[in-house]
N, C-alpha and C positions, 0 to 999 in steps of 0.2 A: 504493500499499499504506500502511495506517495502522498506527501503532505504539501499543502501550498505555503507560500511564504508567511502568511498571517498565522497560520496553525504552528508553524515552526517558531516564530517570534514568541508566541503565546506559551509554547512549550518551554522555551529558554527562559522566558521571564518567571514562569512558575518554578522552574528548577532553581533559579537564582534567589526567588523568594524563600523556598524551602531551605536553601543553604544558609541564608541569611538568618531564618527563624532558628535553625539548628545552632548557629553561631551565638545568637543572642540567648538561647535557652541556657547556656552555661558560659558566660562571658567572664567569670572570676574564678580563677583557681588559686588557692592559698597553699603555699608549701609549708608543711609542718615538720619539725625535727624533734626526735627523742632518741635516747641512748640505749633503750631496751629492746628485746626481740620483739618481732612483729605479733607473736601470740601471747605476749605478757600483758598485764592490765594497761600499762602505758599505751601499747599499740592498739588494743582492743577498744580502749576508751576514745582514742583518736579517730578510729574508724567509725565508732558510733557517732561522734561529733560530726564528721563529715556527712554521713548519711542524714542526720537530723538538719544540718545546714542546708543540704541540697533540697530536702523536703520543705523546709520552712521558707526557703528563698524562692520556691517554685522552679527549681532547676537552675537559678541564676548563678548560684555559687556553690563550690565544693572545696574540699581540702585534699591535697596529695600528701600522703603521710610517707616520710622517710624514717624508717627505724635504724637501729644500731649504728647511731652516730654518723650516718652517711653525710650529713650536711655540717658534721663538727661535733665536738663534745659540748657538754652543757654550757660551758663558758663561751665557746665560740658560737654557739647557737643564739644565746643571749646577745651577743655583740652583733650577730647577724640581723637580728630584729632591729638593732640601731642603725645598721648600715643599709638595710633593705635587701639583704641576700637571703634572709629567711623571714617568713611572714609570721609564723607561730612557732614558739618554742616551749616544750615541756621540760621543766627544770626542778630539781630539788630546790626548796627553799634556801637550804644552806649555800648553794650556789649564787642564788639571786641576791643574798644578802651582801655579797661583794659590791652590787650595784644599788641595793636598797637596804641599807643598814637598819632601818625602822623595822623591818620584818625579822629581825633577829629574835623576836619574841617566840617565833616558831621553832626556833633552834634550842629553845630551853629544855633540859632533860626532865622527863616526867612531868611535862606540861599537862598532858592529858592522862586521865585514868586509864583508858584503853581506847581502841579504835572506834567504838561506838560512840564515846564521848566527843571523839574528834569529828566524827561525821556530823554530829549535832551542831558543833560549833562552826563548821564550815558550810553548813546550811542556813545558818542564821543571818537574816537580812542585814541586821547592823554590823555584824563581823565582816561580812562580804563587802558592804558599802565602805567601811573603813579601809579594808585592804586596797579597794579600787582608788580611794582618794590618795593613799600613800603612793601607789604605783604612779599614778597620774602625775604627781609632782615630780616624779623621776623620768617622765617621759614614756611609760609603758602603760598598757591597757591590760586589765585582767579579763582573760576569756573564760577561764574555768579554774577550779580547784581540785586537782587530783590527789591521790595518796600513793606514797612509795612504801608503805607497809610499816608494820611494827618491827622496830630494829632490834637485833640481837647481836652477839659477838661470835665470829668464827676465828679459830685458832689452830695451831700445829700440835697443841698439847691441851689436855682437859682443863677447863676452868671451873673448879669446884666452889671457889669463893672470889671475893674482890682481891684478896691477897695474891692469887695466882696471876693476876694481870701485871703485877709489879715488874717494871722494867721492859715488858714486852713492846714491840714496835707494831702499833695497830694502826692500820691505814684509815684515815679519815678524810672527809671532804675538806677543801680549803675554806674552813669556817672557823672563826675564832672561838665561838662558843663551844663547838665539838672539840677543839684543841683543848680548852680549858677543861672541859668535862673529863676527857680521857686522861688528862694530867692529874685531875682530882681522883679519878680511879686508880691511880698509881702507874699508868701505863705511859709509854713514850709515843704520843700521837705522831703520825707521819702522813701529812698531806699528799695526795697521789691522784692522778686522774683515774676515774673509774675504768676507762679502756685499758689501763695498764696493770690492773689489779692482779688479774690471774698470773701473769707473768712474774710479777713482784712477789707473789706468794710462792710460786714455783721455785724461784731462784733464792729465796730467803731474804729478799730486800726488806720485806715486812714479815712479822710472825702471825698477824691476824688482820681482821678488819670487821667492820660492822655492816650488817645487812639485814634484809627481810628473808623469811622462809622462802618467798617466791623468787627473789633474784639469786638467792644463794644456790637454789636448786636449778634453775633455769641456765645459769652461766656455768654450772658444774664446778662451783668453787670447792665443793666437798672433795674434789679430786686432789686439791693441794692444801686444803685446810679442812681436815676430816673431824674437827671437834666443834661443837655448836653449844653455845651457853645461852639459854633463854633468860635474858635479863629485861628485855621490853624497856630499854632506857629512853627510847623516842618513838613517837608517832610521827613519820616523816611526811610533811606537807610538801606537795609538788604543784606549785602555781603553773598555770598554762597562760603564757603571756604573748603579746605582740606590741610593736611599737605604737604609741599613741597616735603619731602622724599617720602611719599607715592605716590604723583603724579609722580615723577621721576622714581619710581619703575615700573610704568605701560608701557606697550609696546608703542612705538612711535605712532603707528597708533591708539591706544586707546586714547592716550593723545589728538591727534588731533581731534578725534571724540568727546571727552568730551569738549574740548574748544569750538568746534561749537556748540554742543548741549547746552552748558551753555549760549552762547551768544543768541541764538535764544530763548531759554526758558526764559531768562531775559526780553527780549522784550515782550514776551507773557504774563508773570507774571505781569509786571508793567502796561501794558494795562488792564489785568484783574482786578487789584486792583483799578485802576482808576474808572472802570465801576462799580465794586462792591461797592466801596465807594459811588458812586452816588445813586446807588439802594437802598442801606441800609438806607439812611436817611429816605425815605419814611416809611420803615419798623419800623424804630425807632419811628417816630411819631404815627405810628398805634399802638404801644405798650403803648402810652399814656406819653411818655417822654416829659418833658418840655424842648423845644429847645430855647435857647437864642442866640443873636447875639451881643455880647459886641463890642464897638468901638475898633478896633485893634491898632489905632495910640498910645495910651499909652502903650500897650504891646510891640510894636516895640521900642518905645523910651527907655522903661525900659531895654530892651535886648541889646541896642546899644553897651555898653562897653564890652560885652561878647566876641566880635570878637577879640579885642586886646589881650586878655588874652590867647586866644586858637589858635592864628595864628601867631606863633613865630618862629618855626625852619624853615630851608631853605625848607624841604619837605613840610611843611603846607603851606608855602607862595607859593610855586610852584603849589601845588594842587589847592589852593583857587584861584590863578590867571588863571589857566586852566578852572576852573569852571565859573569864571566871564567872560571869553573870549566866553564862549558858550552863555551866556545871550545876 
């Protein structure tokens, strides 16, 4: 069958319109970076956020997730949001504190009774609003609040009490409150990038590290640090951020969709991490890891003075008070 010039023109116009509609349907793709495996709670939480954003924006925006530090480690990813090379970064609060010292409140040992209490605090509108205000002053926008789990201690020898930590080189994040906490525990804290940890344990650069059940198992750290002391010294908050300028450059409807998606994804991810941490403990034991349960009271006592040092500014006092009110 042959078509006349008008039919051909109409056909081409229709094809062009369809292509334009397809392009407009998803015109914004945000690049998101995190340092965990794709199937860990970080990755699953970000994929959930991407699905929610696409749905809430009517297909106008989505998130492309890059796991395993493909776009850089946490420090580099945060810097990427400042330079425009990364749109969204999932980062442990302890790394973000290097850019936003006011959030050091979340670095306090034993701040929360447990992960459920942390979830209640991170769901509280007043707490979320205060974090948002603090971040905005530093040029960031809060997209969501994830969890990086209840933190324990991995070592190459059993830890039966706080005394067994004396002098051990324990990898920590580059965070002053963490350094002070492990000094108070009697250890020799050694800041090190997460991506370097396995090799450092394997070669003896460090004697141990702190982690959650989930990432201890997922990264197979038990192969090089087969002893696991359940001290629950920290509930690790992991803000999901983007640059404030980049956020403001988004259309208003996409901003709204992203904020809603972030809120829902945060609730989903924190629940996922709680469930994952509980399930992984059995997996850890199945790998032959020696699990000890030291008395927590001496750890709490040693960490007591840390609060006075890191709750000083008006912003820190306000945030701490809002968290305490949720308890």
